[in-house]
C-alpha positions in Angstrom: 72.6 129.6 117.4 73.0 126.7 115.0 75.1 127.8 112.1 75.5 124.3 110.7 72.0 124.5 109.1 72.8 127.8 107.5 76.4 127.1 106.4 77.7 123.8 105.1 80.8 124.9 103.3 78.9 125.8 100.2 80.0 129.4 100.4 82.3 130.5 97.7 86.0 130.2 98.3 88.3 133.1 99.0 89.6 133.0 95.5 86.1 133.1 94.0 85.3 136.2 96.2 88.5 137.9 95.1 87.7 137.2 91.4 84.1 138.5 91.9 85.5 141.6 93.6 87.9 142.3 90.7 85.0 141.8 88.2 82.9 144.3 90.1 85.7 146.8 90.1 85.9 146.3 86.3 82.2 146.8 85.9 82.3 149.9 88.0 85.0 151.4 85.8 83.1 150.3 82.6 79.8 151.8 83.8 81.4 155.3 84.3 79.3 155.9 87.4 79.0 159.4 89.0 80.5 160.2 92.4 78.9 163.0 94.4 80.2 165.1 97.2 78.3 164.9 100.5 76.5 168.2 99.9 75.5 167.2 96.4 74.2 163.8 97.6 72.0 165.6 100.2 70.7 167.8 97.5 69.9 165.0 95.1 68.4 162.8 97.8 65.5 165.2 98.2 64.1 163.7 94.9 63.4 160.2 96.2 63.7 157.3 93.7 61.2 154.6 94.5 58.5 152.6 92.6 56.0 155.4 92.9 58.4 158.1 91.6 59.5 155.8 88.8 55.9 155.1 87.8 55.1 158.8 87.9 58.1 159.5 85.7 57.1 156.9 83.1 53.5 158.2 83.1 54.7 161.7 82.4 56.9 160.4 79.6 53.9 158.6 78.1 51.9 161.8 78.3 54.7 163.8 76.7 54.9 161.3 73.8 51.2 161.5 73.2 51.2 165.3 73.2 54.4 166.2 71.4 52.8 169.0 69.6 52.0 170.8 72.9 55.6 170.7 74.1 57.9 173.7 73.3 60.2 173.3 70.3 63.3 173.5 72.6 62.1 170.5 74.7 64.4 167.5 74.1 62.0 164.6 74.2 64.7 162.1 73.1 66.8 163.0 76.1 63.8 162.8 78.4 63.1 159.3 77.1 66.7 158.2 77.5 67.0 159.6 81.0 63.7 157.9 82.0 64.8 154.6 80.6 68.3 155.0 82.3 66.6 155.9 85.6 64.5 152.7 85.5 67.5 150.5 84.5 69.7 152.0 87.2 67.0 151.5 89.8 66.6 147.8 88.8 70.4 147.4 88.9 70.6 149.0 92.4 67.8 146.7 93.7 69.7 143.7 92.4 72.9 144.9 94.0 71.1 145.4 97.3 69.9 141.8 97.1 73.5 140.7 96.5 74.7 143.0 99.3 72.2 141.5 101.8 73.1 137.9 100.8 76.8 138.8 101.0 76.4 140.3 104.5 74.4 137.3 105.7 77.1 134.9 104.4 79.7 137.0 106.1 77.9 136.8 109.4 77.5 133.1 109.2 81.0 132.3 108.1 82.5 134.7 110.7 80.4 133.0 113.4 81.8 129.6 112.3 85.4 131.0 112.3 84.9 132.5 115.8 83.6 129.2 117.2 86.5 127.3 115.7 88.9 130.0 117.2 87.4 129.5 120.7 87.8 125.7 120.4 91.4 126.0 119.2 92.2 128.6 121.9 90.9 126.3 124.6 92.9 123.3 123.3 96.1 125.4 123.0 95.7 126.7 126.6 95.4 123.1 127.9 98.2 121.8 125.7 100.7 124.4 126.7 100.0 124.0 130.4 101.2 126.5 133.0 104.3 128.5 132.3 105.8 131.0 129.9 104.9 129.2 126.7 101.2 129.6 127.6 101.6 133.4 128.2 103.4 133.8 124.8 100.8 131.7 123.0 97.9 133.6 124.6 99.4 136.9 123.8 99.9 136.0 120.2 96.3 134.8 120.0 95.1 137.9 121.7 97.0 140.2 119.3 95.6 138.3 116.3 92.1 138.7 117.6 92.6 142.4 118.3 92.2 141.8 122.0 95.6 142.6 123.3 95.6 142.3 127.1 96.3 145.4 128.9 99.0 145.4 131.5 97.5 145.5 135.0 98.1 148.9 136.6 100.6 148.8 139.4 99.0 148.7 142.8 99.5 152.0 144.7 102.0 151.8 147.5 100.6 151.8 151.0 100.8 155.3 152.6 103.6 155.9 155.0 103.2 157.8 158.2 105.2 160.7 156.8 102.7 161.1 154.0 99.6 160.9 156.3 98.1 164.3 157.0 98.6 165.8 160.4 95.4 166.3 162.3 94.5 170.0 162.7 92.9 171.0 166.0 89.5 172.4 165.5 88.6 175.5 167.5 85.7 174.8 169.8 82.9 177.1 170.6 83.6 177.1 174.4 83.3 180.4 176.1 86.4 181.8 177.8 85.8 182.2 181.6 85.7 185.7 182.9 88.9 186.8 184.7 88.9 186.7 188.4 89.7 190.0 190.3 93.2 188.9 191.3 94.3 188.1 187.7 96.2 190.7 185.9 95.6 191.4 182.3 98.4 192.9 180.4 96.1 194.4 177.7 94.0 196.2 180.3 97.1 197.8 181.9 98.4 198.9 178.6 95.1 200.5 177.9 95.3 202.6 181.2 
């Protein structure tokens, strides 16, 4: 990935971006835009706004203008005209804002990539400059925290088991048959039964 061809420090400065953001906030306040709840947004999104829908809306407005006398008296043609014009203008504005958004996102990706490459170079030089020892650990930890990659402490290794903690083997009963008693052997259970 060669970012030098895409980005040559012609991106706006941080101050220019802050000024543009403040201007956008002012424009948003001035435009008095509507904010919908999630449920309302889902309901309104069923009526898609695209070029075909806009063209259909404008065609219907044209037909309504040409046939005013066929519309009911209560029909507000002026409002229909105003809403259609506003719909077209808002759509054009949204398309332009989407172009700006795409360009802004592309610029962010390229500038962030350049910053990340510089961070890796700086990190490598700092590791070499500090050399082994405590200063290196402190510097790396500071850099890791800044990058959001705090190193996790290694879990303590489990202690080796002692003989006292090892399980005691349990004898398993075998399936050997017990030999039949010989005639001279006494069996206490047999005597008790007599």
